[in-house]
C-alpha positions in Angstrom: 4.5 4.1 -18.1 7.2 6.1 -16.4 5.9 9.5 -15.3 8.0 12.6 -14.8 11.2 10.6 -14.7 10.0 9.2 -11.4 7.7 6.3 -10.5 6.7 3.5 -12.8 2.9 3.9 -13.1 1.0 0.8 -14.4 -2.4 0.9 -16.0 -4.1 -2.3 -14.8 -7.5 -1.4 -16.3 -8.4 1.4 -18.7 -11.9 2.5 -18.3 -14.2 5.2 -19.5 -12.8 8.7 -19.5 -14.2 11.3 -17.1 -14.6 9.0 -14.2 -12.5 8.9 -11.0 -9.6 6.4 -11.3 -8.8 3.9 -8.6 -5.1 4.1 -7.5 -3.8 1.0 -5.7 -0.7 1.2 -3.6 1.2 -2.0 -2.9 2.6 -3.5 0.4 6.1 -4.3 1.5 8.3 -5.8 0.0 6.3 -6.3 -3.2 5.2 -4.3 -6.2 2.0 -3.5 -8.2 1.4 -7.2 -9.2 -0.1 -8.0 -5.8 -3.2 -6.1 -6.9 -3.9 -8.1 -10.1 -6.3 -10.6 -8.5 -8.5 -7.8 -7.2 -8.3 -5.7 -10.4 -9.7 -8.6 -12.5 -12.8 -8.8 -10.2 -13.8 -5.1 -10.2 -17.2 -4.7 -11.8 -18.0 -2.1 -14.4 -15.4 -0.2 -16.4 -13.0 1.5 -13.9 -9.6 2.9 -14.7 -7.1 1.3 -12.3 -3.6 2.7 -11.8 -0.9 1.2 -9.7 2.6 2.7 -9.2 5.6 0.8 -8.1 6.7 2.7 -5.0 10.3 4.0 -4.8 12.9 1.3 -5.5 10.3 -1.5 -6.0 9.4 -3.1 -9.4 10.9 -0.9 -12.1 10.8 2.5 -10.2 13.9 4.5 -9.4 15.4 4.2 -6.0 14.2 6.1 -3.0 17.3 8.2 -3.0 16.8 9.1 -6.7 13.1 9.9 -6.1 13.9 12.1 -3.1 16.5 14.1 -5.0 14.0 14.7 -7.9 11.5 16.0 -5.4 14.0 18.2 -3.6 13.9 16.1 -0.4 16.9 14.9 1.5 18.2 11.8 -0.2 19.6 10.3 3.0 16.3 10.6 5.0 13.9 7.8 3.9 10.3 8.8 4.4 6.8 7.7 3.7 6.1 11.3 2.9 8.5 11.1 -0.1 6.7 8.1 -1.3 3.4 10.0 -1.1 4.8 13.0 -2.9 6.2 10.8 -5.6 2.8 9.2 -6.1 1.1 12.6 -6.3 3.7 13.8 -8.9 3.3 10.6 -11.0 -0.5 11.0 -11.1 -0.4 14.6 -11.9 2.1 14.0 -14.7 -0.6 11.9 -16.5 -3.4 14.4 -15.8 -4.9 12.8 -12.7 -5.6 15.4 -10.0 -8.3 13.5 -8.1 -8.7 9.8 -7.5 -9.9 7.1 -5.1 -6.7 5.8 -3.4 -6.4 2.5 -1.6 -3.3 0.9 -0.1 -2.3 -2.3 1.7 0.0 -2.2 4.7 2.9 0.1 3.6 0.6 1.3 0.8 -1.9 2.3 3.4 0.7 4.3 5.2 1.4 6.1 1.8 -2.3 6.6 1.3 -2.7 8.3 4.6 0.4 10.5 3.9 -1.2 11.5 0.6 -4.4 12.4 2.5 -2.4 14.7 4.8 -0.1 16.2 2.2 -2.3 16.2 -0.9 -5.9 16.2 0.4 -7.4 17.5 -2.8 -6.2 14.4 -4.6 -8.0 11.9 -2.4 -11.7 11.5 -3.4 -12.0 8.3 -1.5 -9.8 6.2 0.8 -9.4 2.5 1.0 -7.3 1.1 4.0 -6.5 -2.6 3.5 -4.6 -4.5 6.2 -2.9 -1.5 7.5 -2.7 0.7 10.6 -2.8 4.5 11.4 -0.5 4.3 14.4 3.3 4.7 14.5 5.7 1.8 15.3 6.7 1.3 18.9 10.4 1.3 19.8 10.8 -2.5 19.3 9.3 -2.4 15.8 11.4 0.6 14.8 14.6 -1.2 16.0 13.6 -4.4 14.1 13.1 -2.4 10.9 16.5 -0.8 11.2 18.2 -4.2 11.9 16.6 -5.6 8.8 17.7 -2.6 6.7 21.3 -3.0 8.0 21.3 -6.7 7.3 20.0 -6.6 3.7 22.5 -3.9 2.8 25.4 -5.7 4.5 24.5 -9.0 2.7 23.2 -7.3 -0.5 20.5 -9.9 -0.5 16.8 -9.7 0.5 16.9 -13.1 2.4 16.2 -11.3 5.7 12.6 -10.6 4.6 11.9 -14.1 3.1 10.1 -15.0 6.3 7.3 -12.6 5.1 6.3 -15.2 2.5 4.4 -17.0 5.2 4.1 -14.3 7.9 1.8 -12.3 5.7 -0.6 -15.2 5.3 -3.3 -16.2 7.7 -3.0 -19.4 9.6 -5.5 -21.1 7.4 -3.8 -20.3 4.1 -0.3 -21.2 5.4 -1.6 -24.8 5.4 -4.2 -24.7 2.7 -2.5 -22.5 0.1 1.3 -23.2 -0.1 1.1 -21.8 -3.7 0.5 -18.4 -2.2 3.7 -18.5 -0.2 5.6 -19.5 -3.3 4.0 -16.6 -5.3 4.8 -14.1 -2.7 8.4 -15.3 -2.4 8.8 -14.8 -6.1 7.6 -11.2 -5.8 10.0 -10.6 -2.9 12.9 -12.1 -4.8 12.3 -9.5 -7.6 13.0 -6.6 -5.3 16.4 -5.2 -4.5 18.1 -4.8 -1.1 18.4 -1.0 -1.5 14.6 -0.8 -1.9 13.9 -3.0 1.1 16.3 -1.1 3.3 15.1 2.3 2.3 11.4 1.4 2.8 12.1 -0.2 6.2 13.8 3.0 7.4 11.0 5.1 5.9 8.3 3.1 7.7 10.2 3.2 11.0 9.9 7.0 11.2 6.3 7.4 10.0 4.1 9.4 12.4 0.7 8.4 13.9 -1.9 9.6 11.4 -5.0 8.7 13.3 -6.0 12.4 13.6 -5.6 12.8 9.8 -8.2 10.1 9.4 -10.4 11.7 12.0 -10.4 15.0 10.1 -11.3 13.4 6.7 -14.9 13.6 5.7 -14.8 11.7 2.4 -15.8 8.1 1.7 -13.7 5.4 3.3 -13.6 1.6 3.5 -11.5 -0.4 5.9 -10.6 -4.1 5.1 -8.7 -6.5 7.3 -8.1 -10.2 7.3 -9.6 -12.1 10.3 -6.2 -13.8 10.8 -4.0 -10.8 10.0 -1.2 -10.9 12.6 0.8 -7.9 11.3 -2.1 -5.3 11.1 -4.7 -7.2 13.2 -8.4 -6.5 13.3 -7.9 -4.3 16.4 -5.8 -1.9 14.4 -8.6 -1.8 11.7 -11.2 -1.1 14.4 -9.0 1.7 15.8 -9.2 3.4 12.4 -12.9 2.8 12.0 -13.6 4.4 15.4 -11.6 7.4 14.5 -13.6 8.2 11.4 -17.2 9.3 10.8 -18.5 6.7 8.5 -16.0 3.9 7.6 -17.5 0.5 6.8 -15.4 -2.4 8.0 -15.0 -5.6 6.0 -13.4 -8.5 8.0 -12.3 -11.2 5.6 -12.7 -14.7 7.0 -9.8 -17.2 7.0 -7.4 -14.6 5.6 -4.3 -12.9 6.9 -2.4 -9.8 5.9 -2.6 -10.4 2.1 -6.4 -10.3 1.7 -6.1 -9.2 -2.0 -4.5 -12.5 -2.8 -5.9 -14.8 -0.1 -9.5 -13.8 -0.7 -9.7 -11.1 -3.4 -13.5 -11.2 -3.9 -14.5 -9.3 -0.7 -11.6 -6.8 -1.2 -12.8 -6.1 -4.8 -16.4 -5.7 -3.5 -15.3 -3.2 -0.8 -13.3 -1.2 -3.3 -16.1 -1.2 -5.9 -18.5 0.1 -3.2 -15.9 2.8 -2.4 -15.7 3.8 -6.0 -19.5 4.1 -6.3 -19.7 6.3 -3.2 -16.9 8.6 -4.4 -18.3 8.9 -7.9 -21.7 9.8 -6.4 
């Protein structure tokens, strides 16, 4: 469904009314489909919603979303993504949910926690980090943004098809790389560039996590090279009670490389938030 003329919000599971929904935020440069393996494994009868973030999937561009929110269209921001998710949820009557995000989706989840704290009844941080980019990472993001816009192709991020996988699955699961490449090919250069520039300027949100008293889970692939286990441990240490799940023989894409422990962690989070 399209909500409020803004983000495309997908209902991946429709559960019993009156219970907290689970909202899943995808990574870069993908869309809501990366969560389907996990959604199928969730026990019980949860409602699961997954937006396509600005410009990805079938959602409007980041510039269009920013304008609808009254934000500067020429200043890409993870905060705009978070505000758009909040608006999309409220447009369908959701004012409280368990929110989980992978990588870029985790950045958006933490921005939601800071900007819309009443919305977040539980927080799942999957293969992500709370720290800001260093100068080299910011420069690399901007180079990629410039390249994809100059070429009007997303070839500059095709390397992520293997970089997001753990060393084990690069060899053992070539089908995963092909699947991820297909998802990347479905995205547009404008979305890739806008999101890269937004992530480049995101702030450190470790203190936002430290101030949160609700239920949290942190998940990371043992072989994640992009948001490594040390980044997950940094977040766990900042919070009061954040169980850590380290997924063996998996990299950055734990929901696809090894969806069972991710589903188990999120199911536990849902139970704690409902209770």
